[in-house]
VOGU-3710 file (C-alpha; in Angstrom, 3 decimals, decimal comma):
1> misfakelsi> 59,981/116,745/72,147  63,327/117,735/73,673  62,661/115,883/76,920  61,667/112,818/74,898  64,995/112,964/73,085  66,846/113,131/76,389  65,033/110,029/77,612  66,203/108,191/74,512  69,842/109,281/74,879  72,235/106,373/75,392
11> mekvelkvtg> 74,400/106,571/78,518  77,777/104,890/78,789  79,855/104,081/81,855  83,329/105,691/81,911  86,188/104,890/84,305  89,291/107,094/84,544  92,522/107,098/86,545  93,166/110,659/87,774  96,538/111,673/89,204  97,511/114,522/91,520
21> msctncalsi> 94,641/114,300/94,049  95,947/114,802/97,583  92,889/115,319/99,786  89,130/115,119/100,028  88,752/118,663/98,702  90,550/117,603/95,520  87,993/114,835/95,095  85,154/117,258/95,866  86,342/119,748/93,229  86,533/117,021/90,550
31> nkylkeqglq> 83,143/115,716/91,660  81,637/119,201/91,384  83,149/119,795/87,934  81,870/116,477/86,547  78,355/117,108/87,835  78,407/120,594/86,294  79,057/118,878/82,943  75,765/117,010/83,318  77,410/113,662/84,133  75,540/111,159/86,270
41> dvkvnfiggd> 76,436/108,613/88,980  79,727/110,438/89,649  82,128/108,664/92,042  85,601/109,953/92,962  88,115/108,146/95,185  91,169/110,302/95,901  93,135/107,396/97,421  93,181/105,195/94,365  92,592/108,006/91,885  89,584/106,107/90,509
51> vsfekeetlp> 86,905/108,282/88,908  83,747/106,886/87,326  80,616/108,442/85,831  77,939/107,985/83,216  77,844/110,244/80,169  75,899/110,550/76,955  77,614/108,751/74,085  77,707/111,976/72,075  79,793/113,827/74,719  83,514/113,530/73,784
61> ieqiekgiak> 85,639/112,036/76,558  88,529/114,292/75,481  86,497/117,324/76,562  86,096/115,908/80,062  89,797/114,978/80,304  90,809/118,528/79,321  88,468/119,925/81,983  90,079/117,728/84,656  93,533/118,851/83,462  92,500/122,520/83,810
71> lgygvqkegv> 91,689/121,815/87,460  95,334/120,819/87,957  95,081/117,050/87,711  96,166/114,508/85,133  94,344/111,651/83,455  96,544/108,571/83,368  96,328/106,699/80,099  96,126/102,909/79,939  99,548/101,341/80,045  101,268/104,499/81,355
81> qktiyygifp> 102,773/103,787/84,748  104,201/107,142/85,733  102,204/109,749/87,569  101,769/112,975/85,626  101,779/116,391/87,279  101,239/119,553/85,304  103,542/122,509/85,788  106,654/124,308/84,532  109,179/122,129/86,342  109,641/118,540/85,076
91> fknhlqrfwf> 109,168/116,773/88,401  107,274/113,476/88,387  106,513/113,156/92,080  106,814/114,729/95,515  110,073/112,946/96,341  111,838/114,583/93,390  110,514/117,962/94,472  111,704/117,363/98,037  115,264/116,460/96,969  115,461/119,545/94,795
101> civftaplml> 114,186/121,829/97,563  116,271/120,351/100,389  119,485/121,274/98,539  118,562/124,965/98,968  116,703/124,655/102,264  119,382/122,785/104,226  121,806/125,783/104,333  118,936/128,031/105,442  118,106/125,656/108,290  121,722/125,592/109,558
111> hmfpfihihv> 121,622/129,075/111,060  118,553/128,055/113,079  120,908/126,097/115,365  122,553/128,406/117,983  125,872/126,499/117,981  126,321/126,908/114,199  127,507/130,358/113,040  128,023/130,767/109,298  128,138/134,478/108,700  127,330/134,359/105,008
121> lmnpyvqlal> 124,041/132,578/105,689  122,861/135,571/107,724  123,056/137,732/104,604  119,430/138,442/103,553  120,330/138,393/99,848  121,898/134,966/100,192  118,773/133,752/101,970  116,585/135,234/99,236  118,688/133,508/96,561  118,324/130,177/98,364
131> tlpvylvgmd> 114,606/130,645/98,999  113,453/131,689/95,514  114,071/128,311/93,744  112,204/126,521/96,527  109,345/129,021/96,449  109,009/128,811/92,639  108,845/124,996/92,729  106,364/125,171/95,590  104,110/127,629/93,812  104,364/125,655/90,592
141> yfgrsaiksl> 102,611/122,830/92,445  100,835/124,260/95,511  100,062/127,641/93,956  98,589/126,264/90,734  96,463/123,806/92,669  95,358/126,479/95,157  94,260/128,963/92,479  92,325/126,347/90,538  90,592/125,082/93,676  89,607/128,647/94,621
151> lkgipnmnvl> 88,200/129,228/91,144  86,069/126,100/91,558  84,822/127,325/94,936  86,281/124,365/96,875  89,603/125,498/98,424  91,995/122,644/99,193  94,882/122,266/101,632  97,317/123,774/99,088  95,611/127,124/99,661  96,876/127,049/103,251
161> isigstaalg> 100,430/126,127/102,220  100,490/128,802/99,509  99,224/131,552/101,802  101,603/130,599/104,608  104,775/130,427/102,500  103,839/133,538/100,483  103,188/135,504/103,683  106,614/134,536/105,074  108,406/135,433/101,823  106,418/138,642/101,331
171> yslyglligk> 107,109/139,840/104,881  110,842/139,165/104,427  110,931/140,988/101,091  109,177/143,956/102,687  111,890/144,142/105,339  114,563/143,925/102,657  113,025/146,824/100,711  112,755/149,135/103,717  116,310/148,355/104,813  115,397/146,398/107,969
181> aheflffeta> 115,988/142,908/106,612  117,398/141,468/109,833  114,188/142,400/111,689  112,028/140,743/109,008  114,086/137,634/108,322  111,614/134,775/107,613  113,014/133,431/104,345  113,858/130,077/105,944  110,230/129,778/107,123  108,943/129,950/103,550
191> attitlvflg> 111,535/127,471/102,264  111,301/124,915/105,080  107,495/124,975/105,017  107,400/124,078/101,319  110,210/121,513/101,568  108,787/119,671/104,564  105,258/119,633/103,132  106,663/117,964/100,000  108,314/115,393/102,276  105,072/114,915/104,197
201> nymedksveq> 103,091/114,501/100,974  105,547/111,885/99,755  105,276/109,968/103,031  101,500/110,217/102,795  101,512/108,914/99,218  103,667/105,917/100,149  101,499/105,154/103,173  98,319/105,340/101,101  99,868/103,026/98,497  100,322/100,448/101,246
211> tqealkklav> 96,584/100,499/101,934  95,954/99,214/98,399  98,702/96,613/98,331  96,281/93,647/98,230  94,357/95,101/95,296  97,575/95,826/93,398  98,621/92,192/93,761  95,303/91,166/92,245  95,756/93,565/89,340  99,318/92,375/88,626
221> tqktmanmia> 98,129/88,828/88,057  96,201/90,022/85,024  99,460/90,867/83,255  101,214/87,659/82,238  102,394/85,633/79,233  100,479/82,742/77,710  101,381/79,693/75,589  98,966/79,983/72,688  98,148/76,907/70,587  97,680/77,263/66,822
231> fddkhqeqif> 97,744/74,938/63,860  99,799/75,319/60,690  98,699/74,473/57,143  99,568/70,834/57,783  97,342/70,783/60,887  100,380/70,424/63,097  100,121/71,925/66,554  102,312/74,992/67,105  102,904/76,721/70,439  104,106/80,307/70,785
241> qveskelrvg> 104,078/82,920/73,544  101,794/85,952/73,542  100,802/88,535/76,156  97,648/87,506/77,969  95,923/90,715/76,907  96,242/89,580/73,279  94,088/86,494/73,888  90,522/86,310/72,604  87,532/84,136/73,518  87,888/80,762/71,815
251> dlvlikngef> 91,702/80,762/71,702  93,515/77,594/72,797  96,293/77,758/75,386  98,733/75,362/77,006  99,193/75,907/80,743  102,074/74,074/82,341  103,199/73,328/85,869  103,962/76,564/87,793  102,309/78,916/85,269  99,524/81,434/85,753
261> vpmdakvlwg> 96,177/80,818/84,092  96,219/83,801/81,680  92,451/84,350/81,384  89,265/82,520/82,362  89,209/79,204/80,524  87,726/75,693/80,297  89,880/72,564/80,422  89,803/70,547/77,178  92,622/68,099/77,901  94,616/66,960/80,901
271> dadvneaiit> 94,227/67,545/84,623  95,977/69,696/87,196  96,006/70,894/90,784  95,264/74,617/90,713  95,918/77,179/93,464  93,000/79,640/93,449  94,135/81,551/96,551  94,246/84,837/94,596  90,447/84,601/94,317  89,301/82,370/97,149
281> gesvpvkkti> 91,949/82,912/99,818  92,185/79,116/100,072  95,753/77,848/99,650  94,761/74,157/99,247  94,935/73,317/95,509  91,733/72,404/93,656  91,653/69,419/91,299  90,727/70,429/87,730  89,924/68,072/84,868  88,100/68,107/81,513
291> kdkliggsiv> 85,217/70,650/81,314  86,223/72,282/84,624  86,561/76,075/84,746  89,873/77,819/85,331  89,982/81,298/86,857  92,404/83,780/85,311  95,154/84,642/87,812  95,146/81,222/89,501  98,322/79,076/89,378  98,749/75,528/88,060
301> qtgtvkaqit> 100,793/73,870/90,820  101,024/70,374/89,340  100,026/68,995/85,971  99,548/70,358/82,466  96,301/71,256/80,700  95,094/72,498/77,359  92,257/74,955/77,739  89,946/77,171/75,740  89,632/80,835/76,702  86,068/81,652/77,849
311> avgedtvlan> 86,442/85,277/78,983  89,032/88,038/78,553  89,674/91,575/79,777  86,821/93,153/81,688  84,687/90,009/81,446  86,940/87,798/83,577  86,142/86,814/87,165  89,197/88,678/88,464  88,399/91,850/86,492  84,843/91,858/87,803
321> ilkliknaet> 86,091/91,409/91,366  88,464/94,360/90,952  85,656/96,441/89,455  83,313/95,661/92,340  85,999/96,529/94,895  86,792/99,833/93,143  83,094/100,691/93,156  82,949/99,828/96,836  85,936/102,107/97,549  84,271/105,106/95,930
331> ekppvqllad> 81,086/104,675/97,957  81,045/106,488/101,249  79,716/104,841/104,390  77,401/107,014/106,525  80,146/107,701/109,080  82,126/109,649/106,432  79,384/112,165/105,659  80,134/114,378/108,705  83,840/114,462/107,825  83,025/115,481/104,232
341> kisavfvplv> 80,822/118,345/105,420  83,565/119,648/107,708  86,237/119,252/104,998  84,207/121,444/102,637  84,424/124,427/105,031  87,714/123,563/106,729  90,094/125,679/104,619  88,066/128,938/104,864  87,728/128,316/108,606  91,500/127,858/109,057
351> vsiailtvvv> 92,254/131,001/107,006  89,849/132,913/109,273  91,580/131,534/112,387  94,979/132,496/110,928  93,825/136,093/110,364  92,348/136,179/113,863  95,684/134,875/115,226  97,558/137,834/113,725  94,998/140,334/115,001  94,776/138,962/118,552
361> nyffvglpfg> 98,530/138,494/119,030  99,462/141,895/117,545  96,715/144,162/118,881  95,694/142,467/122,134  98,663/140,384/123,302  101,116/143,075/122,208  103,532/140,866/120,263  105,578/142,309/117,366  103,910/141,914/113,991  106,605/139,521/112,749
371> qsllrsiavl> 106,064/137,154/115,659  102,291/137,414/115,297  102,619/136,583/111,599  104,833/133,613/112,420  102,098/132,186/114,660  99,542/132,753/111,927  101,726/130,904/109,402  102,109/128,054/111,893  98,291/127,801/112,085  98,089/127,588/108,289
381> viscpcamgl> 100,736/124,896/107,829  99,901/122,679/110,820  96,199/122,333/110,008  95,442/119,168/108,081  92,207/118,829/106,108  93,645/115,680/104,490  93,385/113,766/107,742  89,593/113,984/107,844  89,319/112,993/104,215  91,785/110,128/104,567
391> atpaavavgl> 90,230/108,624/107,697  87,492/106,597/106,027  88,850/105,692/102,561  92,192/104,464/103,955  90,471/102,058/106,352  87,945/100,976/103,714  90,729/100,328/101,179  92,605/98,063/103,621  89,409/96,319/104,734  88,330/95,610/101,161
401> grgakngilf> 91,853/94,517/100,213  92,170/92,065/103,118  88,699/90,758/102,329  89,617/90,179/98,671  92,859/88,428/99,692  90,846/86,019/101,856  88,089/85,356/99,379  85,584/87,827/100,835  84,076/90,176/98,287  82,284/93,252/99,672
411> knaksleifk> 80,149/94,906/96,989  79,909/98,231/98,810  81,548/100,099/101,672  78,218/100,498/103,478  78,074/96,769/104,225  81,423/97,041/106,024  79,940/99,554/108,431  76,673/97,627/108,850  78,521/94,527/110,060  79,399/96,320/113,289
421> sikqvvfdkt> 75,835/95,892/114,552  74,891/92,395/113,247  73,357/90,447/116,124  72,031/87,366/114,342  72,845/85,349/111,212  70,192/83,407/109,320  71,268/80,365/107,269  69,565/78,524/104,466  70,082/74,748/104,782  70,559/72,974/101,473
431> gtlttgkfki> 73,673/74,186/99,662  74,586/76,588/102,483  75,012/74,597/105,696  75,093/71,424/103,603  77,034/70,594/100,457  73,899/70,083/98,364  75,272/66,643/97,439  72,946/63,826/98,521  73,796/60,257/99,438  71,521/57,284/100,243
441> aafnasidea> 71,231/56,983/104,013  68,723/54,123/104,354  66,138/52,120/102,420  63,553/49,400/102,993  62,054/47,010/100,432  59,329/44,352/100,560  60,798/42,645/97,472  64,221/41,340/96,535  66,872/44,029/97,268  68,596/43,770/93,884
451> tfkniafsle> 65,263/43,996/92,063  64,218/46,959/94,184  67,469/48,827/93,466  67,140/48,031/89,748  63,574/49,450/89,649  64,592/52,583/91,591  67,594/53,224/89,302  65,557/52,641/86,131  62,989/55,222/87,273  65,271/57,878/88,732
461> kysnhpignc> 67,837/57,914/85,908  65,278/59,917/83,918  64,672/62,377/86,775  65,954/65,953/86,908  65,613/66,159/90,699  68,846/66,157/92,815  67,521/63,289/94,978  66,685/61,268/91,874  70,141/61,961/90,453  71,720/60,751/93,702
471> iaaewktnnn> 69,812/57,434/93,629  70,626/56,899/89,951  74,324/57,553/90,554  74,670/55,208/93,565  72,557/52,300/92,261  73,672/52,445/88,647  73,396/49,095/86,835  73,513/47,800/83,281  70,520/45,504/83,916  67,918/48,279/83,979
481> vrwnnieevk> 64,202/47,904/83,326  62,992/48,602/79,792  59,965/50,882/79,908  57,233/51,172/77,370  56,741/54,751/78,518  58,074/56,967/81,295  57,398/60,548/82,317  58,197/62,995/85,117  54,943/64,294/86,617  55,388/67,727/88,217
491> glgmkatdke> 54,745/67,636/91,951  54,443/63,838/91,907  57,630/62,139/90,657  58,529/59,554/88,028  55,779/57,424/86,482  56,451/54,479/84,137  54,913/51,349/82,592  56,903/48,190/81,731  56,337/45,738/78,864  54,005/43,572/81,003
501> gnqfiagsyk> 51,790/46,574/81,732  52,902/47,024/85,331  52,752/50,631/86,549  55,571/52,003/88,709  55,826/55,324/90,563  58,753/56,910/92,433  57,807/60,039/94,329  57,270/61,879/97,608  54,880/60,953/100,396  52,069/62,384/98,309
511> vaqqltsehn> 52,039/59,234/96,120  51,941/56,886/99,126  49,814/58,720/101,669  46,905/56,254/101,211  49,211/53,286/101,739  51,312/54,194/104,819  51,370/56,580/107,774  55,196/56,890/107,670  55,579/60,339/106,145  59,229/61,101/106,894
521> hnvyilknne> 60,921/59,288/103,988  62,252/61,000/100,866  61,210/58,607/98,098  58,434/55,966/97,955  58,389/53,264/95,269  54,980/51,887/94,189  54,109/48,953/91,885  50,503/48,817/90,701  49,480/51,127/93,580  51,185/48,932/96,174
531> ligwidvade> 54,097/50,209/98,280  57,160/48,058/97,660  59,702/50,207/99,529  61,094/53,598/100,493  64,449/55,404/100,299  65,987/58,006/102,590  68,764/60,328/101,428  70,997/62,597/103,493  72,582/65,889/102,559  76,160/66,117/103,831
541> lrpealatiq> 76,996/68,971/106,176  79,766/71,287/105,038  82,901/70,292/106,961  83,429/73,905/108,124  79,785/74,480/109,207  80,180/73,397/112,857  83,269/75,541/113,488  81,585/78,527/111,793  78,472/78,264/113,964  80,530/77,869/117,145
551> tlqkngvkti> 82,715/80,898/116,312  79,674/83,091/115,677  78,022/82,029/118,939  81,275/82,604/120,817  81,177/86,205/119,544  77,611/86,724/120,753  75,877/86,246/117,396  72,595/84,303/117,367  72,341/81,598/114,676  69,061/80,748/112,935
561> llsgdklekc> 68,179/78,056/110,370  65,548/79,130/107,814  64,662/76,407/105,312  61,972/75,078/103,037  62,897/71,521/104,040  60,950/69,280/106,432  60,999/70,034/110,153  62,558/66,660/111,058  65,546/67,246/108,776  66,003/70,827/109,975
571> elvksqlgid> 65,881/69,704/113,611  68,552/67,119/112,836  70,843/69,822/111,381  70,092/72,008/114,399  71,194/69,272/116,812  74,311/68,440/114,757  75,496/72,066/114,553  74,063/73,517/117,756  72,033/76,190/115,945  69,960/78,407/118,271
581> evfaeqspeq> 66,616/78,491/116,425  64,874/76,795/113,479  62,140/77,846/111,065  61,318/74,943/108,727  58,992/74,241/105,779  59,120/77,890/104,665  58,115/78,980/101,173  60,133/81,745/99,441  57,385/84,220/100,413  57,463/83,037/104,034
591> klqmiatlaa> 61,271/83,285/104,041  60,997/86,872/102,891  58,450/87,720/105,596  60,519/86,004/108,270  63,688/87,905/107,297  61,722/91,177/107,318  60,451/90,377/110,831  63,875/89,378/112,151  65,616/92,401/110,578  63,031/94,710/112,143
601> qqptamvgdg> 63,856/93,272/115,581  67,655/93,639/115,270  70,306/93,820/112,509  70,295/90,501/110,668  72,626/88,880/108,129  71,263/86,235/105,759  73,430/83,527/104,161  71,952/81,700/101,165  72,733/80,155/97,820  69,552/79,296/95,918
611> indgpalaka> 67,260/81,212/93,559  64,564/81,110/96,234  66,945/82,884/98,648  67,311/85,962/96,407  64,414/88,011/97,878  65,423/87,148/101,461  69,064/88,114/100,807  67,941/91,475/99,438  65,607/92,058/102,421  68,195/91,245/105,119
621> tvgislsdas> 70,296/93,949/106,744  73,253/92,320/104,947  72,853/89,560/102,361  75,722/87,035/102,105  76,048/84,559/99,244  78,427/81,714/98,450  80,418/81,853/95,216  78,936/78,600/93,923  75,429/79,978/94,485  72,882/80,864/91,834
631> qvamqsaqvv> 73,399/84,122/89,935  70,204/85,504/91,493  71,570/84,919/94,994  74,967/86,462/94,146  73,358/89,557/92,625  71,003/90,005/95,592  73,770/89,710/98,189  76,057/92,529/99,338  78,855/90,134/100,300  80,091/87,057/98,411
641> lmnhglknlp> 82,252/84,341/100,022  84,554/83,271/97,190  86,065/80,120/98,743  83,056/77,863/98,132  82,149/77,587/101,770  81,391/79,209/105,109  84,928/79,158/106,480  85,486/82,911/106,174  82,029/84,057/107,292  83,260/84,910/110,834
651> malglgkhty> 86,180/86,827/109,281  83,761/88,756/107,035  81,734/89,818/110,061  84,848/90,569/112,118  86,519/92,485/109,298  83,448/94,647/108,828  83,300/95,372/112,547  87,000/96,203/112,874  87,038/98,311/109,713  84,368/100,484/111,334
661> itikenlfwa> 86,390/100,620/114,558  89,444/101,731/112,545  87,393/104,427/110,799  86,223/105,743/114,182  89,808/105,739/115,494  90,997/107,587/112,381  88,262/110,213/112,587  88,931/110,680/116,308  92,612/111,280/115,543  91,846/113,616/112,633
671> fsynivaipv> 89,461/115,785/114,634  91,561/115,689/117,811  94,751/116,578/115,937  93,244/119,676/114,358  91,363/120,754/117,495  94,581/120,592/119,552  97,224/121,574/116,958  95,607/124,780/115,672  95,231/126,500/119,102  98,735/125,339/120,079
681> aamgflspti> 100,163/126,952/116,934  98,092/130,116/117,471  99,563/130,497/120,978  103,121/130,268/119,628  104,129/126,862/120,976  104,960/125,533/117,498  107,034/127,090/114,748  105,904/126,862/111,111  108,831/124,514/110,409  107,800/122,022/113,078
691> galimglsdv> 104,164/122,521/112,098  104,869/121,583/108,469  106,603/118,376/109,547  103,870/117,403/112,011  101,175/118,065/109,392  102,751/115,538/107,033  103,187/113,011/109,813  99,535/113,302/110,889  98,410/111,649/107,661  101,031/108,945/108,040
701> vlainsirlk> 99,616/108,102/111,478  96,196/107,535/109,907  97,617/105,403/107,138  99,626/103,268/109,597  96,549/102,762/111,797  94,588/101,689/108,716  97,362/99,338/107,542  97,135/97,554/110,925  93,902/96,053/109,589  96,006/93,840/107,295
711> wkkvi> 97,256/91,838/110,309  94,859/92,731/113,103  93,000/89,835/114,732  89,344/90,323/113,814  87,766/87,101/115,102
//
């Protein structure tokens, strides 16, 4: 009975913004806590501070927020811009802490220079007085965080900083108490370690912020003013400004030249040229007129329109894009798993090495205890667990951000990594390599041309087929045939009877196969079971298709056409675009089998747009859909090209490949730094002061390398 009740429990998705996370171990501790509370689908991204999970509706969210706060982190409320840190001192960020600490630390650092002799600074009591404020501020942040992480069983980097600075201060105090202060003078070590780590953390924070610059620009566009239209009691139109977040579905708005579209809307009056670069990456304006859709965040460059709001808040196109990207950021590609495993044991390992450093240098090398301790402190402060945790998410954040800026939407981080090994790309034809818009290419009639066109139009204007719609649009006339009855026969075509009793049929070769051996035409027109003519239509190639195919081939990627269309038409597209291989006249089931076969041979990307492409997109190594595709195709794909075309397909592949390369470079640096820096510190070649500065800079190096992805040539 209890298990049955659990099955019936309603789960809700919760998304929080958590502040104060500084490394992977922070994310791991929050992840562990949330799972201990019975929450499901837990995802934590320490770079953006995004935390998501599923909980039972009956579980109060306040309880979870309090639990996160007890771990030493804050939950940022909607609309609150400042970052909240918990502690005694009222500092809002690491920069404020650094400026406070440097005031006291700078005098302590002066006596470290041999050419500067200020006698008063050599007084141990003066040094203690200068060190204590710095130490208290440091422990208020590092100490609190360290203790809470230890209690959760996942020690973070603040444990190392706390132990190192406390050891230096404790050793100096011991010397002061026994009357040998000048032999135990390490006060400046404690103060400079804390001060420089605050500086390093600030630099790290700013660098990490840069990795999310593209996503922030997207988010900003959601916050704008709107000209709302209302009517007074005399039915007179009134216009007044409101915040976009106040709009509701169905509201009327006026959008003028140079203004942002406040929310997703539909044009009711007027026309305009709209820049949708924020979504599509395409700077060329798009013409919008009555009944056309407007995307919230786009800009009206010329013209004025009145529009009705169709979606607000989390339901808008832009909001959904941001949500998908955030979800992608929290997912870890396979390459990150090793780094996470090492990060989980890194801090205990470093503490063990630090203890071993003291023992070896004091008992075996024969160094004084103070010097041995100094080397041990250097080991603690120079080690950087953050670097391993930052390596992947920093690169992924930049990769996803650049993709979003250029109209490439990655639904998960895994697809970024997979792109590195794609060897062949499979294309659907209609609507993918072509526009899906037909035009009449040729026709032949055994009767008068005008009469033939009139009959074809009169039949096809009742058709729901794209080819029929094309014929009806091009041969439209007011002198159409009046039918006694007309019907669309599934698998056959249009069938009608006129007032004289003549029977007409417009359909595929199936209706004319007894009358002609020419099977390669699109539409055959019959009158009383006699062939009176045929019509050929052509599907226009996308203007960017040729360049896309050539770029892929230039980069060693094999191109394949997989279509349900006739072999002759597929071969024509192959010759026009230079595609390597063709598989024509394929059913959806055959498409699925073919993709499975190709993907088994080597990593394969599939590009499609139709409902029938959905299974194949899901089966491919990576499924890629166009933004004007069917919903089934978009849901099945892992990557969506938002600019209504193939133009950015090579960039999507290149960006995925180079994001993976950046991740590998970052991980190499992170591992190499720690492998080299820790032994160097243990052997006494680096002081704790220099070690603290280098530790902060190591993360900055990773961030800068990741930021290079914003401008790096990827194709």
